[in-house]
C-alpha positions as CSV (number, residue, x, y, z in Angstrom):
1,X,68.8,128.1,119.3
2,X,65.8,130.4,118.5
3,X,65.9,133.2,115.3
4,X,65.2,136.0,117.8
5,X,67.8,135.1,120.4
6,X,70.0,134.1,117.6
7,X,69.6,138.0,116.1
8,X,70.2,139.4,119.6
9,X,73.4,137.3,119.8
10,X,74.6,138.7,116.3
11,X,73.4,142.5,117.4
12,X,75.5,141.9,120.5
13,X,78.6,140.8,119.1
14,X,78.7,143.7,116.8
15,X,77.8,146.0,119.1
16,X,80.7,145.0,120.8
17,X,82.9,145.3,117.7
18,X,81.8,148.5,116.5
19,X,82.2,150.2,120.3
20,X,85.7,148.9,120.0
21,X,85.2,146.3,122.8
22,X,87.4,143.9,120.7
23,X,87.8,141.4,124.4
24,X,84.0,141.3,124.6
25,X,83.3,140.7,120.4
26,X,85.5,137.5,121.0
27,X,84.2,136.4,123.8
28,X,80.8,136.3,122.8
29,X,81.4,134.9,119.8
30,X,83.3,131.9,121.7
31,X,80.5,131.5,123.5
32,X,77.8,130.3,120.9
33,X,77.9,126.6,119.5
34,X,79.2,127.2,116.1
35,X,76.1,126.2,113.4
36,X,78.5,125.4,111.0
37,X,81.6,122.7,111.0
38,X,83.9,121.2,108.6
39,X,84.1,117.7,107.5
40,X,86.7,116.9,110.3
41,X,83.9,118.7,112.9
42,X,86.0,121.8,113.7
43,X,84.1,124.6,114.1
44,X,83.6,127.3,111.3
45,X,82.7,131.3,112.4
46,X,80.2,133.5,110.7
47,X,83.0,135.7,109.6
48,X,86.9,136.1,110.5
49,X,88.8,139.5,111.2
50,X,92.3,140.6,112.3
51,X,91.7,139.7,115.8
52,X,91.9,135.6,114.8
53,X,95.3,136.5,113.5
54,X,96.5,138.8,116.3
55,X,99.6,137.5,118.2
56,X,100.9,135.2,115.1
57,X,104.0,135.5,113.8
58,X,103.9,136.2,110.0
59,X,107.4,135.1,109.1
60,X,107.3,131.8,111.5
61,X,103.8,131.0,110.1
62,X,103.6,131.7,106.9
63,X,106.9,133.4,105.7
64,X,107.4,133.1,101.9
65,X,107.0,130.0,99.2
66,X,110.2,128.0,99.0
67,X,111.5,129.1,102.4
68,X,110.9,127.4,105.8
69,X,108.6,126.5,107.2
70,X,107.0,126.4,103.5
71,X,103.3,127.0,104.9
72,X,103.0,128.9,101.3
73,X,104.2,126.3,99.2
74,X,107.8,124.1,99.2
75,X,109.4,126.2,96.0
76,X,109.5,130.2,95.3
77,X,107.5,130.2,92.0
78,X,105.3,127.2,92.0
79,X,103.2,126.8,89.0
80,X,104.9,130.1,87.4
81,X,107.8,128.3,86.6
82,X,106.5,124.5,86.1
83,X,102.7,123.5,86.4
84,X,101.9,120.6,88.6
85,X,102.4,117.1,86.7
86,X,99.4,115.7,85.2
87,X,99.6,112.2,86.3
88,X,96.0,110.1,85.1
89,X,96.2,106.6,86.8
90,X,95.2,104.0,84.8
91,X,95.7,100.1,84.3
92,X,93.9,97.3,83.1
93,X,94.0,93.9,81.3
94,X,97.3,92.8,80.1
95,X,100.6,95.2,79.6
96,X,99.7,95.8,75.9
97,X,96.0,97.3,76.2
98,X,97.2,99.9,79.2
99,X,100.2,100.9,77.3
100,X,97.5,101.8,74.7
101,X,95.8,103.9,77.4
102,X,99.3,105.5,78.4
103,X,99.7,106.8,74.8
104,X,96.3,108.0,74.3
105,X,96.5,110.1,77.6
106,X,99.8,111.2,76.7
107,X,98.4,112.1,73.3
108,X,95.7,114.2,75.3
109,X,98.8,115.9,76.8
110,X,99.0,114.1,80.1
111,X,102.2,114.7,81.4
112,X,103.3,112.0,83.5
113,X,102.0,108.5,84.0
114,X,100.3,106.6,87.2
115,X,99.9,102.6,86.8
116,X,97.3,100.7,89.1
117,X,97.7,97.2,89.3
118,X,95.7,93.9,89.6
119,X,94.8,92.0,92.9
120,X,97.1,89.1,92.1
121,X,99.8,91.7,91.5
122,X,99.2,93.6,94.4
123,X,99.4,91.0,96.8
124,X,102.0,88.8,95.5
125,X,100.6,86.1,93.3
126,X,100.9,85.1,89.8
127,X,98.2,85.1,87.3
128,X,98.5,81.3,86.9
129,X,98.1,81.4,91.2
130,X,94.6,79.5,91.9
131,X,94.3,82.4,94.7
132,X,94.2,84.9,91.3
133,X,91.7,83.0,89.4
134,X,88.6,85.9,88.2
135,X,91.1,88.3,89.2
136,X,93.6,88.9,86.6
137,X,93.3,92.2,85.1
138,X,90.2,93.2,86.5
139,X,90.6,96.2,88.4
140,X,94.3,96.8,87.3
141,X,97.1,95.8,84.9
142,X,98.6,92.4,85.1
143,X,102.4,91.9,85.7
144,X,103.9,88.7,86.7
145,X,107.6,89.4,85.3
146,X,109.8,91.7,83.6
147,X,108.2,90.9,80.3
148,X,105.2,92.2,81.2
149,X,107.0,95.3,82.4
150,X,108.9,95.8,79.1
151,X,105.7,95.4,77.3
152,X,103.9,98.2,79.4
153,X,106.2,101.1,79.0
154,X,107.2,99.6,75.7
155,X,107.6,103.3,73.7
156,X,107.9,105.3,76.5
157,X,111.2,107.4,77.5
158,X,111.5,106.7,81.0
159,X,114.4,109.7,81.1
160,X,111.6,112.2,79.9
161,X,108.1,110.8,81.4
162,X,107.9,110.2,85.2
163,X,106.4,107.1,86.1
164,X,104.4,106.7,89.2
165,X,102.9,103.2,90.3
166,X,100.5,102.6,93.0
167,X,101.9,99.6,94.7
168,X,102.9,98.4,98.2
169,X,103.6,94.8,99.4
170,X,105.4,94.3,96.3
171,X,106.8,97.8,95.3
172,X,110.0,96.8,95.9
173,X,109.7,94.1,92.9
174,X,108.5,96.5,90.6
175,X,111.0,99.3,91.6
176,X,113.6,96.5,90.4
177,X,111.4,96.1,87.1
178,X,112.0,99.5,86.6
179,X,115.5,99.5,87.4
180,X,116.3,96.7,85.3
181,X,114.2,98.1,82.2
182,X,116.5,101.2,82.7
183,X,119.4,99.6,82.4
184,X,118.6,97.5,79.4
185,X,117.5,100.8,77.6
186,X,120.4,102.5,78.6
187,X,118.9,104.9,80.5
188,X,121.4,106.6,82.8
189,X,119.9,106.5,86.6
190,X,120.1,110.5,87.1
191,X,117.5,110.9,84.5
192,X,114.6,108.9,86.3
193,X,112.8,111.2,88.2
194,X,109.2,111.1,89.8
195,X,107.7,108.9,92.1
196,X,107.2,105.4,90.7
197,X,106.2,103.0,93.7
198,X,103.9,104.2,96.4
199,X,105.7,101.7,98.8
200,X,103.9,103.3,102.0
201,X,103.3,99.9,104.0
202,X,101.9,101.6,107.0
203,X,98.9,102.7,105.8
204,X,98.3,99.1,104.6
205,X,98.2,97.8,108.2
206,X,96.0,100.7,109.3
207,X,93.8,101.6,106.0
208,X,93.9,99.8,102.8
209,X,94.6,96.4,104.2
210,X,97.0,94.9,101.6
211,X,99.8,93.2,103.2
212,X,102.2,90.3,102.7
213,X,104.7,90.2,105.5
214,X,104.8,91.4,109.3
215,X,105.1,94.6,110.2
216,X,108.9,94.6,111.0
217,X,109.8,92.9,107.9
218,X,107.7,94.9,105.8
219,X,109.1,98.3,107.0
220,X,113.1,96.5,106.7
221,X,111.8,96.4,102.8
222,X,110.9,99.9,102.8
223,X,114.0,100.6,104.1
224,X,115.7,99.1,101.5
225,X,113.9,100.9,98.9
226,X,115.0,104.1,100.4
227,X,118.6,103.6,101.3
228,X,119.5,102.2,97.4
229,X,117.5,105.1,95.7
230,X,119.3,107.6,97.9
231,X,122.6,106.1,97.0
232,X,122.0,105.3,93.2
233,X,118.8,107.0,91.7
234,X,119.6,110.6,92.9
235,X,115.8,112.2,91.5
236,X,113.6,109.4,92.6
237,X,111.2,109.2,95.2
238,X,111.5,105.7,97.2
239,X,108.3,106.5,99.0
240,X,104.9,108.1,98.5
241,X,103.6,108.7,102.3
242,X,99.8,108.4,102.1
243,X,97.1,109.6,103.3
244,X,94.5,109.0,100.6
245,X,93.8,105.5,101.5
246,X,93.6,106.7,105.1
247,X,91.4,109.5,104.0
248,X,88.9,107.1,101.9
249,X,88.6,104.6,104.7
250,X,86.8,107.0,106.5
251,X,89.1,109.5,108.5
252,X,89.3,112.7,108.7
253,X,91.4,115.6,107.5
254,X,93.1,115.6,110.6
255,X,93.4,112.3,111.2
256,X,94.6,111.8,107.6
257,X,97.4,114.5,108.0
258,X,98.5,113.2,111.5
259,X,98.2,109.5,110.6
260,X,100.4,110.3,107.3
261,X,103.1,112.3,108.9
262,X,103.5,109.6,112.1
263,X,104.0,107.4,109.0
264,X,106.7,109.2,107.4
265,X,108.3,109.8,110.9
266,X,108.9,105.8,111.1
267,X,110.3,105.7,108.0
268,X,112.7,108.4,108.6
269,X,113.3,106.8,111.8
270,X,113.8,103.3,110.1
271,X,116.1,104.7,107.6
272,X,118.4,106.2,110.3
273,X,119.0,103.0,112.2
274,X,121.3,102.0,109.2
275,X,123.3,104.9,109.7
276,X,122.3,106.7,106.7
277,X,122.5,110.7,107.5
278,X,118.8,112.5,107.3
279,X,120.0,114.9,104.6
280,X,121.3,112.2,102.5
281,X,117.6,110.6,101.7
282,X,115.1,113.1,103.2
283,X,114.9,115.0,100.4
284,X,113.7,112.5,98.0
285,X,110.7,111.4,100.8
286,X,107.2,112.1,99.0
287,X,103.9,112.4,100.3
288,X,100.2,111.6,98.7
289,X,97.0,113.3,100.3
290,X,93.5,113.1,99.2
291,X,91.3,116.3,97.8
292,X,88.0,115.9,99.8
293,X,84.8,118.1,99.3
294,X,85.2,120.7,101.9
295,X,86.9,123.3,100.1
296,X,88.5,125.4,102.2
297,X,89.6,122.9,104.9
298,X,91.7,120.8,102.3
299,X,93.7,123.9,100.9
300,X,94.2,124.4,104.8
301,X,95.2,120.8,105.7
302,X,97.9,120.8,102.6
303,X,99.4,123.9,104.4
304,X,99.1,122.8,107.6
305,X,101.1,119.3,106.1
306,X,103.8,121.3,104.8
307,X,104.2,123.5,107.9
308,X,104.3,120.6,110.1
309,X,106.7,118.4,108.4
310,X,109.1,121.0,107.8
311,X,109.0,121.3,111.9
312,X,109.5,117.8,112.3
313,X,112.6,117.5,109.7
314,X,114.2,120.5,111.4
315,X,113.3,120.1,115.2
316,X,113.1,116.3,115.8
317,X,115.7,115.2,113.4
318,X,117.8,117.8,112.6
319,X,117.8,117.9,109.1
320,X,119.8,121.1,107.9
321,X,119.1,120.8,104.3
322,X,115.9,122.7,102.7
323,X,115.2,119.8,100.7
324,X,115.0,117.8,103.5
325,X,112.5,120.1,105.1
326,X,110.2,120.5,102.7
327,X,107.3,118.4,101.8
328,X,105.9,117.5,98.4
329,X,103.1,115.8,97.5
330,X,101.0,114.3,94.7
331,X,97.0,114.5,95.3
332,X,94.0,112.8,93.9
333,X,90.4,113.8,94.3
334,X,88.5,111.6,96.3
335,X,86.9,108.7,95.0
336,X,84.8,107.9,98.3
337,X,82.9,111.2,97.4
338,X,81.6,109.8,93.7
339,X,78.3,108.4,93.1
340,X,77.3,105.8,91.5
341,X,73.5,108.1,90.4
342,X,73.7,111.1,88.8
343,X,77.5,110.2,87.5
344,X,77.3,113.6,85.9
345,X,77.5,115.1,89.4
346,X,81.0,113.7,89.8
347,X,82.6,116.0,87.0
348,X,81.3,119.0,89.2
349,X,82.7,117.6,92.3
350,X,85.7,116.4,90.8
351,X,86.5,119.9,89.6
352,X,86.3,121.8,92.9
353,X,88.4,119.3,94.5
354,X,91.0,119.6,91.8
355,X,90.6,123.4,92.3
356,X,91.6,122.8,96.0
357,X,94.4,120.5,95.6
358,X,95.8,123.5,93.1
359,X,95.4,126.2,95.5
360,X,97.0,124.1,98.1
361,X,99.9,123.7,96.3
362,X,100.2,120.1,95.0
363,X,103.3,118.7,92.6
364,X,101.2,116.5,91.1
365,X,97.6,115.6,90.2
366,X,95.2,112.8,89.7
367,X,91.4,114.1,88.7
368,X,89.1,110.8,88.8
369,X,86.8,110.0,85.9
370,X,83.2,110.7,86.1
371,X,82.3,106.9,86.2
372,X,84.6,105.5,88.8
373,X,81.9,104.6,91.0
374,X,80.9,102.2,88.5
375,X,83.8,100.9,87.1
376,X,87.1,101.1,86.3
377,X,87.3,105.0,84.1
378,X,86.4,104.9,80.4
379,X,88.6,106.5,77.7
380,X,86.0,109.6,77.4
381,X,85.8,109.8,81.4
382,X,89.8,110.1,81.4
383,X,89.5,112.6,79.0
384,X,87.1,114.9,80.6
385,X,89.1,114.6,84.0
386,X,92.4,115.6,82.3
387,X,90.5,118.4,80.5
388,X,89.5,119.6,83.8
389,X,93.1,119.8,84.9
390,X,94.3,121.4,81.7
391,X,90.9,124.1,82.0
392,X,92.1,124.7,85.5
393,X,95.8,125.1,84.4
394,X,95.5,127.1,81.1
395,X,92.3,129.1,81.5
396,X,92.1,130.2,84.9
397,X,95.0,132.5,86.1
398,X,94.9,130.4,88.9
399,X,98.9,129.8,87.9
400,X,100.1,133.1,88.2
401,X,100.0,133.7,92.0
402,X,101.7,131.7,94.3
403,X,99.4,130.6,97.3
404,X,96.8,133.4,96.2
405,X,94.3,132.6,99.5
406,X,97.4,133.4,101.6
407,X,96.4,135.6,104.6
408,X,92.9,134.7,104.5
409,X,91.8,135.3,108.1
410,X,89.5,132.3,107.2
411,X,92.3,130.2,105.6
412,X,94.9,130.8,107.9
413,X,93.0,130.2,111.2
414,X,91.6,126.9,109.2
415,X,95.3,125.8,109.0
416,X,96.4,126.8,112.4
417,X,93.5,124.6,113.8
418,X,94.2,121.7,111.6
419,X,98.0,121.7,112.6
420,X,96.8,122.3,116.6
421,X,94.5,119.0,116.4
422,X,97.1,117.1,114.2
423,X,99.8,117.6,116.6
424,X,97.9,116.4,119.7
425,X,97.1,113.6,117.9
426,X,100.9,113.0,116.9
427,X,101.7,113.2,120.8
428,X,99.0,110.4,121.5
429,X,100.7,108.1,118.7
430,X,104.0,109.0,120.5
431,X,102.4,108.7,124.1
432,X,101.6,104.9,122.9
433,X,104.8,104.1,121.4
434,X,105.4,105.7,118.3
435,X,104.0,104.6,115.3
436,X,104.8,101.1,114.3
437,X,103.6,100.4,118.3
438,X,100.3,102.7,117.5
439,X,99.8,100.4,114.4
440,X,100.3,96.7,116.7
441,X,98.1,98.3,119.3
442,X,95.6,99.2,116.5
443,X,95.4,103.0,117.7
444,X,95.1,104.4,114.3
445,X,92.4,101.6,112.8
446,X,90.1,102.0,115.8
447,X,90.4,105.9,115.4
448,X,89.6,105.7,111.4
449,X,86.5,103.1,112.1
450,X,85.1,105.6,114.7
451,X,85.2,108.3,112.3
452,X,83.7,106.5,109.6
453,X,80.9,105.1,111.2
454,X,80.2,108.9,112.4
455,X,80.2,110.0,109.1
456,X,78.1,107.2,107.8
457,X,75.4,108.1,110.3
458,X,75.4,111.8,109.5
459,X,75.1,110.8,105.9
460,X,71.9,108.8,106.6
461,X,70.6,111.4,108.8
462,X,71.1,113.8,105.8
463,X,73.3,115.8,108.2
464,X,75.6,115.5,105.7
465,X,74.5,116.0,102.0
466,X,75.3,114.3,99.4
467,X,73.6,115.3,96.4
468,X,71.5,112.6,94.3
469,X,71.9,110.3,97.1
470,X,70.2,111.6,100.6
471,X,69.3,115.3,98.9
472,X,67.5,116.1,95.0
473,X,67.7,112.4,94.4
474,X,65.7,111.3,90.8
475,X,62.8,109.1,90.7
476,X,64.2,107.0,87.9
477,X,67.6,106.9,87.0
478,X,68.3,107.7,83.6
479,X,70.9,106.3,80.9
480,X,74.6,106.6,82.0
481,X,76.4,109.6,79.8
482,X,79.2,107.4,78.6
483,X,79.6,103.9,78.0
484,X,81.2,101.9,80.8
485,X,84.8,100.1,80.5
486,X,84.1,96.2,80.0
487,X,86.4,93.6,80.8
488,X,87.5,91.6,78.3
489,X,86.5,88.2,79.2
490,X,89.8,86.6,77.2
491,X,92.0,88.8,79.4
492,X,93.1,86.2,82.2
493,X,93.7,83.2,79.7
494,X,96.1,85.6,77.3
495,X,98.0,86.8,80.5
496,X,98.6,82.9,81.8
497,X,99.4,81.8,78.5
498,X,102.0,85.0,78.2
499,X,103.5,83.7,81.6
500,X,103.8,80.2,80.4
501,X,105.6,81.0,77.5
502,X,108.5,83.2,79.5
503,X,108.7,80.2,82.3
504,X,109.7,77.7,79.1
505,X,111.8,80.1,77.4
506,X,114.2,81.5,80.8
507,X,117.1,79.8,82.3
508,X,115.2,77.9,84.9
509,X,118.8,77.1,86.9
510,X,119.8,80.6,86.8
511,X,116.3,81.8,88.1
512,X,116.9,78.9,91.3
513,X,120.2,80.5,92.0
514,X,119.2,84.1,92.0
515,X,116.1,83.0,94.3
516,X,118.5,81.6,96.6
517,X,120.3,84.4,96.7
518,X,117.4,86.5,97.7
519,X,116.6,83.9,100.7
520,X,120.1,84.4,101.9
521,X,120.1,88.3,102.0
522,X,116.8,88.1,103.6
523,X,118.1,86.1,106.4
524,X,120.8,89.1,106.9
525,X,118.9,91.8,108.6
526,X,121.8,94.2,107.5
527,X,121.6,93.2,103.8
528,X,119.9,95.4,100.9
529,X,117.1,93.1,99.4
530,X,117.1,95.2,96.2
531,X,120.4,93.8,94.6
532,X,119.4,90.5,94.6
533,X,115.8,91.0,93.5
534,X,117.1,93.0,90.5
535,X,119.0,90.0,89.5
536,X,116.1,87.5,90.1
537,X,113.9,89.8,87.9
538,X,116.9,90.2,85.0
539,X,116.2,86.4,85.0
540,X,112.7,86.7,84.3
541,X,111.5,85.4,88.0
542,X,108.3,86.0,88.7
543,X,107.0,88.1,91.1
544,X,105.0,85.1,92.9
545,X,108.5,83.7,93.1
546,X,110.5,86.4,95.0
547,X,107.5,86.8,97.1
548,X,107.2,83.2,98.3
549,X,110.8,83.2,98.6
550,X,110.5,86.1,101.3
551,X,107.3,84.7,102.8
552,X,109.5,81.4,103.7
553,X,111.7,83.8,105.7
554,X,109.2,86.4,107.0
555,X,106.0,84.8,107.6
556,X,102.8,86.3,107.0
557,X,101.0,89.1,108.2
558,X,97.7,88.6,110.4
559,X,95.8,91.0,111.6
560,X,94.1,91.3,115.0
561,X,90.8,92.6,114.1
562,X,89.0,95.7,115.7
563,X,85.4,95.8,116.5
């Protein structure tokens, strides 16, 4: 559209507004092709007015914080009563090395821990397995047995500090280690709080691609952890339903929201099949979202997520407790938005994404280090990332008002648009037979792949600007602002030696007996896998041995490729 034609349309719009012809104003605005769109492709108007909220039921769509439908926040006072948990993720090398990083971060004012594991631990291989060669301790901490876990959390009070673990196909084993460690320390189960295992296997099949067992047995493992925790760990979140990895794989905000809630629905349905009432376990379900670069879209996404989950739990599953209907979420700034070039720009990106997470009402937050596009974050990068959260919390005044952007014509309209688009995707998932059927038919995988491809093309064409990459590039790259983290080449040898000592000192006959018990339990679909796994880790059975037993019962998953 030419500039003169554009100006003429604007004059017509505002003439209609000034003359009180509101219907004409809306009609003329809707006839224009929006020149601006969100990262998800939703139209962005030049100006929003009270007309955009006309006919909206305030109580049904907004209400008050801490009240159904929880659009404005899960708790009435939010950060006025308690700040979000500052939960910087850490993990590399051996357990003692990561423990030192934990202690450093806690000394800097961090209020919760989050653990990254190396690839062998994530995929169920011991450090001395040939498949683990070259990967031990490289991208996270190596954990083979309870002995490693004991060192990992040495000197950390489990009853005071909540511990999150980013792990999925082997999550139940790490939960077993957590329970065993709490028992040995005499920490009451009622004092254990927070989200300690991610445990969302559906997003592995759709996005992150870290799996071991087929879909149905994998769902059984998640089910067993949820029911075990509901009965024994009343303040513990046994699953963190994750949209982060879906979005980092290339999904849009709408897809991230819809596919995450679809996974949540599948877990609720799985647990209900055991006969456990929904209100007995739903209050401890938690979620994990990304905070990407489109500031207002991200805030709207978080608000839409709470409203949708409240409706799902009340209307679809008949949950009556408010705690069952409210969505609580951890948030992480977007790793995929960080750039290896001009890495100091990542501090600004992370700050704005963290601000969106806080204004969107997160319960805990990880802010990425400036150097994460290049390596595991250095100590200095993690301190700057933590200070980013602390400045937002203590210098800006933002925590003083709950949902301060609530009522914005722009934000409320975006929230409605994202919600409507996400409901439409959920209807498509139901139409193909539900979440698990959609995974098996590659519905979500294709959606994510198509969105990722479209976004990459937009970046390459310069339609989506990335500062320092496709605009304002430096002719020559300067030195990095801080030293990068380096992997100690002796890490793997030290970890293998540690594992061999544990194997030599443990009671081998007891380990074999507990592993047989685990195998028998796995063959009984109605039995819970957690008790025999806890018994096995107490005897210092290795993670790889436990995984191997269930692989013999459940088999391995093989993905159907999508092109």
